[in-house]
C-alpha positions in Angstrom: 10.7 62.4 45.6 7.7 62.7 47.3 6.8 66.4 48.7 6.0 65.1 51.8 9.1 63.1 52.6 11.6 64.4 55.5 15.2 64.2 55.4 17.6 63.0 58.0 17.4 67.1 59.9 13.4 66.7 59.8 12.8 69.2 56.8 10.8 68.4 54.3 11.8 67.6 50.9 10.5 68.7 47.8 11.1 67.5 43.9 13.3 69.5 41.8 10.4 70.3 39.6 8.6 71.7 42.4 11.8 73.8 43.4 12.1 75.0 39.5 8.5 76.1 40.1 9.0 78.1 43.1 12.5 79.6 41.9 10.3 80.8 38.7 7.5 82.4 40.9 10.2 84.1 43.1 12.0 85.5 39.8 8.5 86.5 38.7 7.2 88.1 41.9 10.9 90.2 42.1 10.4 91.4 38.4 6.6 92.5 39.0 8.2 94.8 42.3 11.0 96.1 40.4 9.5 96.6 37.0 12.3 95.1 35.1 14.9 97.0 36.8 18.2 94.8 36.8 19.6 97.0 39.6 22.7 97.9 37.9 22.5 102.0 37.4 21.1 104.4 39.9 17.6 106.1 38.4 18.3 109.4 39.8 19.6 110.4 36.6 15.9 109.8 35.3 14.4 112.1 37.4 11.0 111.7 39.4 10.0 108.5 37.9 6.2 107.6 37.4 6.8 104.6 39.6 9.7 102.7 40.7 10.8 100.3 43.5 12.0 102.1 46.5 13.8 101.1 49.9 14.5 102.8 53.0 18.0 102.4 54.7 17.7 102.9 58.2 21.1 102.3 59.0 21.8 105.5 57.1 18.4 107.3 57.9 16.8 105.9 61.1 14.5 108.6 61.1 12.9 107.3 58.0 13.0 110.3 55.7 14.6 109.1 52.7 14.4 106.3 49.9 16.9 104.7 47.6 16.5 103.0 44.4 17.1 99.1 43.5 20.8 99.4 42.5 21.7 101.7 45.4 19.8 99.5 47.9 22.2 96.6 46.3 25.5 98.8 45.8 25.7 101.3 48.4 23.6 99.7 51.3 24.6 96.2 51.1 24.2 94.7 54.5 22.4 97.5 56.0 18.8 97.6 57.7 16.7 97.7 54.6 12.9 98.3 54.6 11.3 97.3 51.1 8.6 99.9 50.2 7.4 98.1 46.9 6.7 101.1 44.9 6.4 104.9 45.1 5.0 107.4 42.7 7.0 110.5 41.5 10.0 109.4 43.7 13.7 110.3 43.1 16.9 108.4 44.5 18.0 110.2 47.9 20.9 108.1 48.0 23.9 110.0 49.0 22.3 113.6 49.1 22.1 115.8 52.4 20.2 113.4 54.3 22.7 110.7 54.3 25.5 113.3 55.9 28.7 112.5 54.9 27.9 109.4 53.1 28.0 109.4 49.2 26.3 107.4 46.7 28.9 104.8 44.9 26.7 104.7 41.6 26.4 108.5 41.0 27.8 110.7 43.6 26.8 114.4 42.3 23.2 114.8 43.1 21.0 117.8 44.4 21.1 118.3 47.9 17.4 117.3 48.6 14.7 115.9 46.2 11.9 118.4 47.3 9.2 116.6 45.5 9.6 113.2 47.2 6.8 112.4 49.6 7.3 110.2 52.7 5.2 108.6 55.1 5.6 106.3 58.2 6.1 103.5 55.5 10.0 104.5 55.5 10.4 104.0 59.1 9.3 100.3 58.6 5.6 100.5 59.6 2.2 100.5 58.1 -1.6 101.0 58.4 -3.3 102.8 61.2 -1.8 100.3 63.7 1.5 101.7 62.9 3.3 97.8 62.8 6.0 96.6 60.7 5.8 94.0 58.1 6.2 91.1 58.8 4.9 91.6 62.3 7.5 89.9 65.2 4.6 89.8 67.7 1.9 87.9 65.2 2.4 84.3 64.4 0.5 84.2 60.9 1.1 87.1 58.6 -1.8 88.5 56.9 -1.8 90.3 53.4 -2.2 94.1 53.7 -4.2 96.0 50.5 -2.3 99.3 49.4 -4.1 102.4 49.1 -3.6 104.0 45.6 -3.3 107.7 46.9 -1.3 107.8 49.9 0.2 104.6 49.1 0.3 103.4 52.5 -0.4 99.4 53.3 -3.5 98.6 55.5 -4.5 95.4 57.3 -8.2 94.2 56.1 -9.3 94.8 59.9 -8.4 98.4 60.0 -9.8 99.3 56.9 -13.0 101.0 58.5 -15.5 98.1 57.3 -18.1 96.4 59.4 -16.7 93.2 57.7 -14.3 92.1 55.4 -17.1 90.5 53.5 -17.5 94.1 51.9 -14.1 93.7 50.3 -15.1 93.1 46.5 -13.8 89.7 45.9 -14.7 86.8 43.2 -15.9 82.9 44.2 -12.1 82.2 45.0 -11.3 85.1 47.0 -9.4 86.9 44.4 -9.9 90.9 44.4 -12.6 91.8 42.1 -11.0 95.6 42.5 -8.3 97.3 40.4 -7.3 100.1 43.0 -8.2 100.7 46.6 -8.8 104.3 48.4 -8.3 104.2 51.9 -10.9 106.1 54.6 -8.8 108.8 54.9 -8.1 109.6 51.0 -11.5 109.0 50.1 -12.8 112.4 52.0 -10.3 114.1 49.2 -11.9 112.1 46.3 -15.8 113.0 47.3 -16.6 113.8 43.7 -16.3 109.9 42.9 -19.6 109.5 44.5 -21.0 111.6 41.6 -19.9 109.2 39.0 -22.5 105.9 37.9 -22.0 102.6 39.2 -19.7 101.3 36.6 -16.6 103.2 38.6 -17.4 100.6 41.7 -15.8 97.3 42.0 -19.3 95.0 42.5 -19.2 92.3 45.0 -20.1 88.9 44.7 -23.1 87.8 46.3 -22.8 84.4 48.2 -26.7 83.5 48.5 -26.6 81.1 45.6 -27.3 84.2 43.1 -24.3 85.7 41.3 -24.2 89.0 40.1 -26.2 90.1 36.8 -24.3 90.2 33.6 -24.3 93.9 33.7 -22.2 93.7 37.0 -19.9 91.5 35.3 -19.4 93.7 32.3 -18.4 96.6 34.8 -15.4 94.7 35.9 -14.4 93.4 32.2 -15.0 96.5 30.0 -15.6 99.8 31.4 -16.3 102.9 28.9 -13.6 105.2 28.3 -13.9 108.6 29.5 -15.5 109.9 26.3 -18.0 107.1 26.8 -18.1 107.0 30.4 -21.9 108.1 31.2 -22.3 111.7 31.2 -24.9 112.2 34.0 -28.1 112.7 32.3 -29.4 116.5 32.4 -26.9 116.8 35.3 -28.7 114.5 37.9 -26.7 112.3 40.0 -26.7 110.6 43.6 -24.9 112.7 46.2 -24.9 110.1 48.8 -21.6 108.7 49.9 -20.8 104.7 48.8 -23.2 102.5 50.5 -22.4 99.6 52.7 -21.4 97.4 49.8 -19.1 100.4 48.4 -21.5 100.8 45.5 -23.2 104.1 45.2 -26.9 104.6 44.7 -27.7 104.8 41.2 -26.0 107.9 39.7 -28.9 108.3 37.3 -31.9 107.8 39.7 -32.9 111.1 39.4 -35.5 111.5 36.8 -34.5 113.3 33.1 -36.7 115.9 31.8 -38.6 113.5 29.8 -39.6 111.2 32.3 -37.0 108.5 31.5 -34.3 106.8 33.5 -31.1 106.0 31.5 -28.8 103.0 32.8 -25.0 103.1 32.3 -24.2 100.3 29.5 -27.9 100.3 27.8 -29.6 103.2 26.2 -27.3 106.0 27.5 -24.4 104.4 25.4 -26.1 105.0 21.9 -24.9 108.5 22.8 -21.6 108.2 23.3 -20.3 110.0 20.1 -22.7 113.1 20.5 -23.8 113.7 24.2 -20.7 112.7 26.0 -17.7 113.6 23.8 -19.9 117.0 22.6 -17.6 120.0 23.0 -19.4 123.3 23.5 -18.7 126.7 21.8 -15.2 127.1 23.3 -14.2 123.8 22.1 -14.1 122.4 25.8 -15.4 118.8 26.5 -18.7 119.2 28.6 -18.2 118.4 32.1 -19.8 114.7 32.9 -20.6 115.9 36.3 -22.5 118.9 35.0 -23.0 121.4 37.8 -23.3 119.3 40.6 -21.2 119.1 43.4 -20.6 115.9 46.1 -22.3 116.2 49.2 -20.2 116.9 52.3 -19.0 113.6 53.7 -19.1 113.2 57.4 -18.2 109.7 57.6 -15.8 108.6 54.6 -15.6 105.0 53.9 -12.7 103.1 52.1 -13.5 102.8 48.0 -12.9 99.8 45.9 -12.8 100.8 42.0 -13.5 98.9 39.2 -11.3 97.8 36.2 -10.4 101.0 33.9 -12.1 103.3 36.7 -9.5 106.0 35.7 -10.8 105.8 32.0 -14.1 107.2 33.5 -12.9 110.4 34.8 -14.0 113.7 33.2 -11.2 115.4 31.5 -12.9 119.1 31.1 -11.1 122.1 32.0 -12.8 122.4 35.3 -12.2 119.1 36.7 -8.8 119.2 35.4 -8.3 122.1 37.6 -9.9 120.5 40.7 -7.3 117.7 40.2 -4.4 119.9 40.4 -5.8 121.7 43.3 -6.2 118.4 45.1 -2.7 117.4 43.8 -4.3 114.1 42.7 -3.9 114.5 38.8 -1.8 111.2 38.7 -5.2 109.5 39.0 -5.7 110.5 35.4 -2.6 108.5 34.1 -3.2 104.9 33.8 0.8 104.5 33.8 0.6 105.6 37.4 -1.6 101.8 38.5 0.0 99.2 39.9 -1.6 97.2 37.1 -0.1 99.0 34.6 3.3 98.9 36.2 2.7 95.1 36.7 1.9 94.7 32.8 4.9 96.5 31.9 7.2 94.5 34.2 5.8 91.1 32.6 6.7 92.7 29.2 10.0 93.5 30.0 10.5 90.1 31.4 9.4 88.2 28.5 11.6 90.7 26.4 14.5 89.9 28.5 14.0 85.8 28.6 13.7 86.1 24.6 16.9 88.1 24.3 18.6 85.2 26.5 17.0 82.4 24.5 18.2 84.3 21.3 21.8 85.1 22.4 22.1 81.1 23.4 21.3 80.2 19.8 23.5 82.6 18.2 26.3 81.3 20.4 25.4 77.8 19.2 25.2 78.7 15.7 28.7 80.3 15.8 30.2 77.4 16.9 31.9 74.8 14.5 30.7 71.5 14.2 33.3 70.2 16.4 32.2 72.1 19.3 28.6 71.5 18.7 29.0 67.8 18.9 31.0 68.1 22.2 28.3 70.3 23.9 25.6 67.9 22.8 27.4 64.9 23.7 28.1 66.5 27.2 24.5 67.2 27.8 23.8 63.3 26.5 26.4 62.3 29.0 24.8 64.3 31.9 21.3 62.9 31.0 22.4 59.3 31.2 24.3 59.9 34.5 21.1 61.4 35.9 19.0 58.5 34.4 21.6 55.8 35.8 21.5 57.4 39.2 17.9 57.9 39.7 17.3 54.0 38.4 19.5 53.0 41.3 18.4 55.5 43.9 16.0 54.4 46.8 13.3 56.6 46.2 12.5 56.8 50.2 15.5 58.4 51.1 16.2 62.0 50.1 19.0 63.5 47.7 22.0 64.7 49.4 24.6 67.2 48.3 26.7 64.0 48.6 24.8 62.4 45.6 24.9 65.4 43.4 28.6 65.5 43.9 29.3 62.1 43.2 27.1 62.4 39.8 29.4 65.0 38.8 32.5 62.9 39.7 31.2 60.1 37.5 30.9 62.4 34.7 34.7 63.8 35.2 36.2 60.3 35.5 34.1 59.5 32.1 35.5 62.5 30.3 38.9 61.7 31.3 38.7 57.9 30.1 37.4 59.3 26.7 40.4 61.7 26.7 
């Protein structure tokens, strides 16, 4: 059937192949959001998970101050007004605790009165962005994609990011994101120290004037050095300016060194990976990659777009670790905290699950006797023949209806009875 053919009710029809592809894409998207969680057990027993899919039930907690796991959203809150929040970090399932009044969790009734480490924002009320609008927005005809901040985990419309133009968002020629993580305007003020790092930490924006970024810029996206090779700022010099209009700060090594030379990240400075950058002082502490520099006060903060593997570049000396703890942003050092890693793990679990299913089917088939195997194979052959006969006699200008499908299986049943 052609994809643009219309049935009697005026609905667009699609081919079986297109339908199966859509189903597979939807299943993959669901697995990426749920992280491979099949929704059979409440996750409360796992404590505060690094990242998991969370839902808000406005029927039980209309004030939007609680979140439940996938299993509880299906078993305990079926039929309720549910808000899908995608994923949240360091969260423990609230279902059935004191916030739910007399309502108890069906899967795990015994829980603490409150999960004191959980964090909540206006997303739990079903609104997002600085405009406090729901998604999907019933007042908007065309829904637009939103971008999630990796720190506050709120979602933002492109026009509300605080940029002069959406062209400032780093994208490739096809419009796909070139950044791994995004930090909103409000949260960027907390991360002013990031402006002290070299350019390799920022996602480069593609130039559309016919000239593409240099190979060096391309390498930034593909393979940033690790923390030990992240480009210690030479002689403590760095740029104190906030990111430029293109969200790429001035060259972090723009200040000249004592020898009058300027080292560029990815070039001559990489030769010192094993010595200068990973050097340890007399107290066996890793030297601070930022030296004694302090970030300049940011009057007008801007959203930040971080390149692939940017977390690996962050300094891990004791002074910086104390700073992360003080700011309560130590999770930035954890690669498993990122959405990219969460989705990678989800894909791996999905592949393993599919392999297990295929293995179980083969095991079942191998356990069957010869007669049972032949009956299954003959049944498959009969079904293929019946479908082939139907398609050969079917008018392609018409849509396949449910009655047609029922007729196919009736014919198969009649054939089976004749054989018996």
